[in-house]
Every structure is written in C-alpha cells, then in structure tokens.
MARBA-3410 file (N, C-alpha, C, O; in Angstrom, 1 decimal):
169
-56.6,-8.5,92.5,-57.6,-7.5,92.7,-57.2,-6.4,93.7,-57.5,-5.3,93.6 ~ -56.6,-6.9,94.8,-56.2,-6.0,95.9,-55.2,-4.9,95.3,-55.3,-3.8,95.7 ~ -54.3,-5.4,94.5,-53.3,-4.4,93.9,-54.0,-3.4,93.1,-53.8,-2.2,93.2 ~ -55.0,-3.8,92.3,-55.7,-2.9,91.4,-56.5,-1.9,92.3,-56.6,-0.7,92.0 ~ -57.1,-2.4,93.3,-57.8,-1.5,94.3,-56.9,-0.5,94.9,-57.3,0.7,95.0
-55.7,-0.9,95.3,-54.8,0.0,95.9,-54.3,1.1,94.9,-54.2,2.2,95.3 ~ -54.0,0.7,93.7,-53.5,1.6,92.7,-54.7,2.6,92.3,-54.4,3.8,92.2 ~ -55.9,2.1,92.1,-57.0,2.9,91.8,-57.2,3.9,92.9,-57.6,5.1,92.7 ~ -57.1,3.4,94.2,-57.3,4.3,95.3,-56.3,5.4,95.4,-56.6,6.6,95.7 ~ -55.0,5.1,95.1,-54.0,6.1,95.1,-54.2,7.2,94.0,-54.0,8.4,94.2
-54.7,6.7,92.8,-55.0,7.6,91.8,-56.2,8.6,92.2,-56.1,9.8,92.0 ~ -57.2,8.0,92.7,-58.4,8.8,93.2,-58.0,9.8,94.3,-58.3,11.0,94.2 ~ -57.2,9.3,95.3,-56.9,10.1,96.4,-55.9,11.3,96.0,-55.8,12.2,96.8 ~ -55.2,11.1,94.9,-54.3,12.1,94.5,-54.9,13.5,94.2,-54.3,14.5,94.4 ~ -56.1,13.5,93.8,-56.8,14.7,93.4,-56.4,15.3,92.1,-56.8,16.4,91.8
-55.5,14.6,91.4,-55.0,15.2,90.1,-55.3,14.4,88.9,-54.8,14.6,87.8 ~ -56.1,13.3,89.1,-56.5,12.4,88.0,-58.0,12.6,87.8,-58.8,12.4,88.7 ~ -58.4,12.9,86.5,-59.8,13.1,86.3,-60.6,11.9,86.0,-61.7,11.7,86.6 ~ -60.0,10.9,85.3,-60.7,9.7,84.9,-59.7,8.6,85.0,-58.6,8.7,84.6 ~ -60.2,7.4,85.3,-59.4,6.2,85.4,-60.0,5.1,84.6,-61.2,4.8,84.8
-59.3,4.5,83.7,-59.8,3.4,82.9,-59.0,2.1,83.2,-57.9,2.2,83.8 ~ -59.7,1.0,82.9,-59.0,-0.3,83.0,-59.2,-1.0,81.7,-60.3,-1.1,81.2 ~ -58.0,-1.3,81.1,-58.1,-2.0,79.8,-57.8,-3.5,80.0,-56.8,-3.9,80.6 ~ -58.7,-4.3,79.4,-58.5,-5.7,79.6,-59.3,-6.4,78.5,-60.3,-5.9,77.9 ~ -58.9,-7.6,78.2,-59.7,-8.5,77.3,-60.5,-9.5,78.1,-61.0,-10.5,77.5
-60.6,-9.4,79.4,-61.3,-10.3,80.2,-62.5,-9.6,80.8,-62.5,-8.6,81.4 ~ -63.7,-10.2,80.5,-65.0,-9.7,80.9,-65.1,-9.5,82.4,-65.6,-8.5,82.9 ~ -64.5,-10.5,83.2,-64.6,-10.4,84.6,-63.8,-9.3,85.1,-64.2,-8.6,86.1 ~ -62.6,-9.1,84.6,-61.7,-7.9,85.0,-62.4,-6.6,84.7,-62.4,-5.7,85.5 ~ -63.0,-6.5,83.5,-63.7,-5.3,83.1,-64.9,-5.0,84.1,-65.1,-3.9,84.5
-65.6,-6.1,84.4,-66.8,-5.9,85.3,-66.3,-5.5,86.7,-66.9,-4.6,87.3 ~ -65.2,-6.1,87.1,-64.6,-5.7,88.4,-64.2,-4.2,88.4,-64.6,-3.4,89.3 ~ -63.5,-3.8,87.3,-63.1,-2.4,87.2,-64.3,-1.4,87.2,-64.3,-0.4,87.9 ~ -65.3,-1.8,86.5,-66.5,-1.0,86.5,-67.2,-0.9,87.8,-67.7,0.1,88.2 ~ -67.1,-2.0,88.6,-67.7,-2.0,89.9,-67.1,-1.1,90.9,-67.7,-0.7,91.9
-65.8,-0.8,90.6,-65.1,0.1,91.5,-64.9,1.5,90.9,-64.1,2.3,91.3 ~ -65.7,1.8,89.8,-65.8,3.1,89.3,-64.8,3.4,88.2,-64.5,4.6,87.8 ~ -64.1,2.4,87.6,-63.2,2.6,86.5,-63.9,2.5,85.2,-64.9,1.7,85.1 ~ -63.5,3.2,84.2,-64.0,3.1,82.8,-63.5,1.8,82.2,-62.3,1.8,81.9 ~ -64.3,0.9,81.8,-63.9,-0.3,81.2,-63.6,-0.1,79.7,-64.4,0.4,79.0
-62.4,-0.5,79.3,-62.0,-0.5,77.8,-61.6,-1.9,77.4,-60.7,-2.5,77.9 ~ -62.3,-2.3,76.3,-62.0,-3.7,75.8,-60.7,-3.7,75.1,-60.5,-2.8,74.2 ~ -59.8,-4.6,75.4,-58.6,-4.8,74.8,-58.8,-5.7,73.6,-59.2,-6.9,73.7 ~ -58.5,-5.2,72.4,-58.7,-5.9,71.2,-57.8,-7.1,70.9,-58.2,-8.1,70.3 ~ -56.6,-7.0,71.4,-55.6,-8.1,71.3,-54.8,-8.2,72.6,-54.6,-7.2,73.3
-54.4,-9.4,72.9,-53.7,-9.7,74.1,-52.2,-9.3,74.1,-51.3,-10.1,73.9 ~ -52.0,-8.0,74.2,-50.7,-7.4,74.1,-50.7,-6.1,74.9,-51.6,-5.2,74.6 ~ -49.8,-5.9,75.8,-49.8,-4.8,76.7,-49.8,-3.5,75.9,-50.6,-2.6,76.2 ~ -48.8,-3.3,75.0,-48.7,-2.1,74.3,-49.9,-1.8,73.4,-50.3,-0.6,73.2 ~ -50.5,-2.8,72.8,-51.7,-2.6,72.0,-52.8,-2.1,73.0,-53.6,-1.2,72.6
-52.9,-2.7,74.2,-53.9,-2.3,75.1,-53.7,-0.8,75.5,-54.7,-0.1,75.7 ~ -52.5,-0.5,75.7,-52.2,0.9,76.1,-52.5,1.9,74.9,-52.8,3.0,75.2 ~ -52.3,1.4,73.7,-52.7,2.3,72.6,-54.2,2.5,72.6,-54.7,3.6,72.2 ~ -55.0,1.4,73.0,-56.4,1.6,73.1,-56.7,2.7,74.1,-57.6,3.5,73.9 ~ -56.1,2.6,75.3,-56.3,3.6,76.3,-55.9,5.0,75.8,-56.5,6.0,76.1
-54.8,5.1,75.0,-54.4,6.3,74.4,-55.4,6.9,73.5,-55.6,8.2,73.5 ~ -56.1,6.1,72.7,-57.2,6.6,71.9,-58.3,7.2,72.7,-58.9,8.2,72.4 ~ -58.6,6.5,73.8,-59.7,6.9,74.7,-59.3,8.3,75.4,-60.1,9.1,75.6 ~ -58.0,8.5,75.6,-57.5,9.7,76.3,-57.0,10.8,75.4,-56.4,11.7,75.8 ~ -57.2,10.6,74.1,-56.6,11.5,73.1,-57.0,13.0,73.3,-56.3,13.9,72.9
-58.2,13.2,73.9,-58.6,14.6,74.1,-58.1,15.2,75.4,-58.2,16.4,75.6 ~ -57.5,14.4,76.2,-57.0,14.8,77.5,-55.8,15.7,77.4,-55.0,15.6,76.4 ~ -55.6,16.6,78.4,-54.4,17.4,78.4,-53.1,16.6,78.5,-52.1,16.9,78.0 ~ -53.2,15.5,79.3,-52.1,14.6,79.6,-52.7,13.2,79.8,-53.9,13.0,80.1 ~ -51.9,12.2,79.6,-52.3,10.8,79.7,-51.3,10.1,80.6,-50.1,10.0,80.3
-51.8,9.6,81.7,-50.9,8.9,82.7,-51.2,7.4,82.6,-52.3,7.0,82.8 ~ -50.2,6.6,82.2,-50.3,5.2,82.2,-49.6,4.7,83.5,-48.5,5.0,83.9 ~ -50.4,3.9,84.3,-50.0,3.4,85.6,-50.2,1.9,85.5,-51.4,1.4,85.4 ~ -49.2,1.1,85.7,-49.3,-0.4,85.7,-49.9,-0.8,87.0,-49.6,-0.1,88.1 ~ -50.8,-1.8,87.1,-51.5,-2.1,88.3,-50.8,-2.9,89.3,-51.5,-3.5,90.2
-49.5,-3.0,89.2,-48.8,-3.9,90.1,-47.8,-3.2,91.0,-46.7,-3.6,91.3 ~ -48.3,-2.0,91.6,-47.5,-1.2,92.4,-48.0,-1.1,93.8,-48.8,-0.2,94.1 ~ -47.6,-2.0,94.6,-48.2,-2.1,96.0,-47.9,-0.9,96.9,-48.5,-0.7,97.9 ~ -46.8,-0.2,96.6,-46.4,0.9,97.5,-46.9,2.3,96.9,-46.6,3.3,97.6 ~ -47.6,2.3,95.8,-48.0,3.6,95.2,-48.9,4.3,96.2,-49.9,3.8,96.7
-48.6,5.6,96.4,-49.4,6.5,97.2,-49.9,7.7,96.4,-49.4,8.0,95.4 ~ -50.9,8.4,96.9,-51.5,9.6,96.3,-50.4,10.6,96.1,-50.3,11.3,95.0 ~ -49.5,10.7,97.0,-48.4,11.7,96.9,-47.4,11.4,95.7,-46.9,12.3,95.1 ~ -47.2,10.1,95.4,-46.4,9.7,94.3,-47.1,10.2,93.0,-46.5,10.7,92.1 ~ -48.4,10.0,92.9,-49.2,10.4,91.7,-49.1,11.9,91.5,-48.9,12.4,90.4
-49.3,12.6,92.6,-49.2,14.1,92.6,-47.8,14.5,92.1,-47.7,15.5,91.4 ~ -46.7,13.8,92.6,-45.4,14.2,92.2,-45.2,13.9,90.7,-44.5,14.8,90.0 ~ -45.7,12.9,90.2,-45.6,12.6,88.7,-46.3,13.6,87.9,-45.7,14.2,87.0 ~ -47.5,13.9,88.3,-48.3,14.9,87.5,-47.7,16.3,87.7,-47.7,17.1,86.7 ~ -47.2,16.6,88.9,-46.6,17.9,89.1,-45.3,18.1,88.4,-44.9,19.2,88.1
-44.6,17.0,88.0,-43.4,17.1,87.3,-43.6,17.2,85.8,-42.6,17.4,85.1 ~ -44.8,17.1,85.3,-45.0,17.1,83.9,-44.6,18.4,83.2,-44.9,19.5,83.8 ~ -43.8,18.4,82.2,-43.4,19.6,81.5,-44.6,20.4,80.9,-45.6,19.8,80.6 ~ -44.5,21.7,80.9,-45.5,22.5,80.3,-45.6,22.3,78.8,-46.7,22.4,78.2 ~ -44.5,22.1,78.2,-44.4,21.9,76.8,-44.6,20.4,76.5,-44.6,19.6,77.5
-44.7,20.0,75.3,-44.8,18.6,75.0,-43.7,17.8,75.7,-42.5,18.2,75.6 ~ -44.0,16.7,76.4,-43.0,16.0,77.1,-43.5,14.8,77.8,-44.7,14.5,77.7 ~ -42.7,14.1,78.5,-43.0,12.9,79.2,-42.4,12.9,80.6,-41.4,13.5,80.9 ~ -43.1,12.2,81.5,-42.5,11.9,82.8,-42.4,10.3,82.8,-43.4,9.7,82.6 ~ -41.3,9.8,83.1,-41.0,8.4,83.1,-40.6,8.0,84.5,-39.7,8.5,85.1
-41.3,6.9,85.0,-40.9,6.4,86.3,-40.4,5.0,86.1,-41.1,4.1,85.8 ~ -39.1,4.8,86.3,-38.5,3.5,86.1,-38.8,2.6,87.3,-39.1,3.0,88.4 ~ -38.6,1.3,87.0,-38.7,0.3,88.1,-37.4,0.4,88.9,-36.5,1.2,88.6 ~ -37.3,-0.4,90.0,-36.2,-0.2,90.9,-34.9,-0.7,90.2,-33.8,-0.3,90.8 ~ -34.9,-1.4,89.2,-33.7,-1.8,88.5,-33.3,-0.8,87.3,-32.3,-1.0,86.7
-34.2,0.2,87.2,-34.0,1.2,86.1,-34.0,0.5,84.7,-33.2,0.9,83.8 ~ -34.8,-0.5,84.6,-34.8,-1.2,83.3,-36.2,-1.1,82.7,-36.4,-0.7,81.5 ~ -37.3,-1.3,83.5,-38.6,-1.2,83.0,-39.2,0.1,83.4,-38.6,1.0,84.0 ~ -40.4,0.4,82.9,-41.2,1.6,83.2,-42.4,1.2,84.0,-43.2,0.3,83.5 ~ -42.7,1.9,85.1,-43.9,1.6,85.8,-45.0,2.6,85.6,-46.2,2.3,85.7
-44.7,3.9,85.4,-45.6,4.9,85.1,-45.1,5.7,83.9,-43.8,5.9,83.9 ~ -45.9,6.2,83.1,-45.5,7.0,82.0,-46.6,8.1,81.8,-47.8,7.8,81.5 ~ -46.2,9.3,81.9,-47.1,10.4,81.7,-46.7,11.1,80.4,-45.6,11.4,80.2 ~ -47.7,11.3,79.5,-47.4,11.9,78.2,-48.3,13.2,78.1,-49.5,13.2,78.4 ~ -47.6,14.2,77.8,-48.3,15.5,77.5,-47.9,16.0,76.2,-46.8,16.5,76.0
-48.8,16.0,75.2,-50.1,15.5,75.2,-50.2,14.0,75.0,-49.1,13.4,74.8 ~ -51.4,13.5,75.2,-51.5,12.0,75.0,-51.0,11.6,73.6,-51.2,12.3,72.6 ~ -50.2,10.5,73.6,-49.7,10.0,72.3,-48.4,10.7,71.8,-48.0,10.5,70.7 ~ -47.8,11.6,72.6,-46.6,12.3,72.2,-45.5,11.3,71.8,-44.6,11.6,71.0 ~ -45.5,10.2,72.5,-44.6,9.0,72.1,-45.5,7.8,72.2,-46.6,7.8,72.9
-45.1,6.7,71.6,-45.9,5.5,71.7,-45.4,4.7,72.9,-44.2,4.6,73.2 ~ -46.4,4.1,73.7,-46.0,3.3,74.8,-45.2,2.1,74.3,-45.6,1.5,73.3 ~ -44.2,1.7,75.0,-43.3,0.6,74.6,-42.9,-0.2,75.9,-41.7,-0.3,76.1 ~ -43.9,-0.7,76.6,-43.6,-1.4,77.8,-43.1,-2.7,77.6,-43.2,-3.3,76.5 ~ -42.4,-3.3,78.6,-41.8,-4.6,78.5,-40.4,-4.5,78.9,-39.9,-3.5,79.4
-39.6,-5.6,78.7,-38.2,-5.5,79.1,-37.4,-4.4,78.5,-37.6,-4.1,77.3 ~ -36.6,-3.7,79.3,-35.8,-2.5,78.8,-36.7,-1.3,78.4,-36.2,-0.5,77.6 ~ -37.9,-1.2,78.8,-38.8,-0.1,78.4,-38.3,1.2,78.8,-38.6,2.2,78.2 ~ -37.6,1.3,80.0,-37.2,2.6,80.4,-36.3,3.3,79.4,-36.5,4.4,79.0 ~ -35.3,2.5,78.9,-34.4,3.1,77.9,-35.2,3.3,76.6,-34.9,4.3,75.9
-36.1,2.5,76.2,-36.9,2.7,75.0,-37.7,4.0,75.1,-37.8,4.8,74.1 ~ -38.3,4.2,76.3,-39.1,5.5,76.4,-38.2,6.7,76.4,-38.6,7.7,75.8 ~ -37.0,6.6,77.0,-36.1,7.7,77.0,-35.7,8.0,75.5,-35.6,9.1,75.1 ~ -35.4,6.9,74.8,-35.0,7.1,73.4,-36.1,7.7,72.5,-35.8,8.5,71.7 ~ -37.3,7.2,72.7,-38.4,7.7,72.0,-38.6,9.2,72.2,-38.9,10.0,71.3
-38.5,9.6,73.5,-38.6,11.1,73.8,-37.5,11.9,73.1,-37.7,13.0,72.7 ~ -36.3,11.3,73.1,-35.2,12.0,72.5,-35.4,12.2,71.0,-35.2,13.2,70.4 ~ -35.9,11.1,70.3,-36.2,11.2,68.9,-37.3,12.2,68.6,-37.3,12.8,67.6 ~ -38.3,12.3,69.5,-39.4,13.2,69.4,-39.0,14.6,69.7,-39.7,15.6,69.5 ~ -37.8,14.8,70.3,-37.3,16.1,70.8,-38.2,16.8,71.7,-38.6,17.9,71.6
-38.6,16.0,72.7,-39.5,16.5,73.7,-38.8,16.5,75.1,-37.9,15.8,75.3 ~ -39.4,17.2,76.0,-38.8,17.3,77.4,-39.1,15.9,78.1,-40.1,15.3,77.9 ~ -38.1,15.5,78.9,-38.2,14.3,79.7,-37.9,14.6,81.1,-36.9,15.3,81.5 ~ -38.7,14.1,82.0,-38.5,14.2,83.5,-38.6,12.8,84.0,-39.5,12.0,83.6 ~ -37.7,12.4,84.9,-37.8,11.1,85.6,-38.2,11.3,87.0,-37.6,12.2,87.7
-39.1,10.5,87.5,-39.5,10.6,88.9,-39.3,9.1,89.4,-39.7,8.2,88.8 ~ -38.6,9.1,90.5,-38.2,7.8,91.1,-38.5,7.9,92.6,-37.8,8.5,93.3 ~ -39.5,7.1,93.1,-39.8,7.1,94.5,-40.2,5.7,94.8,-40.4,4.9,93.9 ~ -40.2,5.3,96.1,-40.5,3.9,96.5,-41.8,3.5,95.9,-42.0,2.3,95.5 ~ -42.8,4.3,95.9,-44.1,4.0,95.4,-44.2,3.8,93.9,-45.0,3.0,93.4
-43.3,4.4,93.1,-43.3,4.3,91.7,-42.4,3.2,91.2,-42.5,2.7,90.1 ~ -41.4,2.9,92.0,-40.4,1.9,91.5,-40.6,0.5,91.8,-40.1,-0.4,91.1 ~ -41.3,0.2,92.9,-41.5,-1.2,93.3,-42.7,-1.9,92.7,-43.8,-1.6,93.0 ~ -42.4,-2.8,91.7,-43.5,-3.5,91.1,-43.4,-5.0,91.4,-42.4,-5.4,91.8 ~ -44.5,-5.7,91.1,-44.5,-7.1,91.4,-44.6,-7.8,90.0,-45.7,-7.9,89.4
-43.5,-8.3,89.6,-43.4,-9.1,88.4,-43.1,-10.6,88.6,-43.5,-11.4,87.8 ~ -42.4,-10.9,89.7,-42.0,-12.2,90.0,-42.2,-12.6,91.4,-42.5,-11.7,92.3 ~ -42.2,-13.9,91.8,-42.3,-14.2,93.2,-41.2,-13.6,94.1,-41.4,-13.3,95.2 ~ -40.0,-13.4,93.5,-38.9,-12.7,94.3,-39.3,-11.3,94.6,-39.0,-10.7,95.7 ~ -40.0,-10.6,93.7,-40.5,-9.2,94.0,-41.4,-9.2,95.2,-41.3,-8.3,96.0
-42.3,-10.1,95.2,-43.2,-10.2,96.3,-42.5,-10.6,97.6,-42.8,-10.0,98.6 ~ -41.6,-11.5,97.5,-40.8,-11.8,98.7,-40.0,-10.6,99.2,-39.9,-10.4,100.4 ~ -39.4,-9.8,98.3,-38.7,-8.6,98.7,-39.6,-7.6,99.4,-39.1,-6.9,100.3 ~ -40.8,-7.5,98.9,-41.8,-6.6,99.5,-42.0,-7.0,101.0,-42.1,-6.2,101.9 ~ -42.2,-8.3,101.2,-42.4,-8.8,102.5,-41.3,-8.6,103.5,-41.5,-8.5,104.7
-40.1,-8.4,102.9,-38.9,-8.2,103.8,-38.7,-6.7,104.1,-37.9,-6.3,105.0 ~ -39.5,-5.8,103.4,-39.3,-4.4,103.6,-39.8,-4.0,105.0,-40.7,-4.7,105.6 ~ -39.2,-3.0,105.6,-39.7,-2.5,106.9,-41.1,-2.1,106.8,-41.5,-1.5,105.8 ~ -41.9,-2.4,107.8,-43.4,-2.0,107.8,-43.6,-0.5,107.6,-44.5,-0.1,106.9 ~ -42.7,0.3,108.1,-42.8,1.7,108.0,-42.8,2.2,106.5,-43.7,3.0,106.1
-41.9,1.6,105.7,-41.9,2.0,104.3,-43.1,1.5,103.6,-43.6,2.2,102.7 ~ -43.6,0.3,103.9,-44.8,-0.2,103.2,-46.0,0.5,103.6,-46.9,0.6,102.7 ~ -46.1,1.1,104.7,-47.3,1.8,105.2,-47.2,3.4,104.9,-48.1,4.1,105.3 ~ -46.2,3.8,104.3,-46.0,5.3,104.2,-47.2,5.9,103.7,-47.2,7.2,103.6
END
C-alpha cells in the first residue's frame, strides 16, 4: 500500500495528470484506491495486460494515456513531468524501461490505445517493436525514478543499499 500511495502522490504532485485510476480484481484494493482518491476500475480477468486494456477503455477519450506500474519506490513528480513532457505531438509513445532495459515501468500513449500494452518479461522490446510496426514516434525516458521497480526480494535489497540521497531525491 505504501508504494501505491507514493506512486499516486508523485502523479498528483506532478501537476500534469488529470485523473488516476486503479485497476484491480480485489475489492479491498479498489476500496483502498477509492479512499485515496483514485478511480476504481474492476479488472475482469486476472491478467496485467487485460487489466491495462480495461484502463485503456476508460481513458479512450483522453489526449494521452499514461500507464504507471505501482512498484516504483523512487518515482517523483519531476519524473512524471519528464515523461509527459517528452510525449510526441504526433501519435507516439514514451517508454520507460526498467533498470535492466528488459521490462517497461511506464508507458505513455498518445492517443490512448495507439499500441496495445504488452507488459511482462521483455516488454521494453515488445513496446518498441509495436511502435515501429505502428509507424509512430518513440521516445525513451530513463531516470532513477522510472527505472527502479520492485519485482523480487533482490530488488528490495538493492534499494536498501542505495545511498539515502538518491532515495530521497
């Protein structure tokens, strides 16, 4: 829950995000999200990309759709502003890879649905490939706040070893 609060706080503080939703198939998670001002969206099936398609339908009228995974402990408002500020004026995407440049931690699509979200192992390359096939502009943003995610106990241990200055930026 603390990570979700931190990510939602960074999105709000950025000043560039109009609405924030939380997609889940868990009633308690949705109630928690709603209690902190997020729009709850029921996940029809237990699959990350299906859940993100649900969010995409919700955001289909938006000028752009930013997908942010909730496991980014270093994400700051400035990171969110950098991602949104990097968005191409023409149809395109901004992709933020994880620190191994294998996965994707944030994906901004302008317009919503310009490519299908394809999160999971090797998603960074899949998103690049999807954008190439769609013949749309691609921008990559890579900062400490967008690249460090928590997927394994080793990720958490590595975060604990980081200098306090970088964690508190």
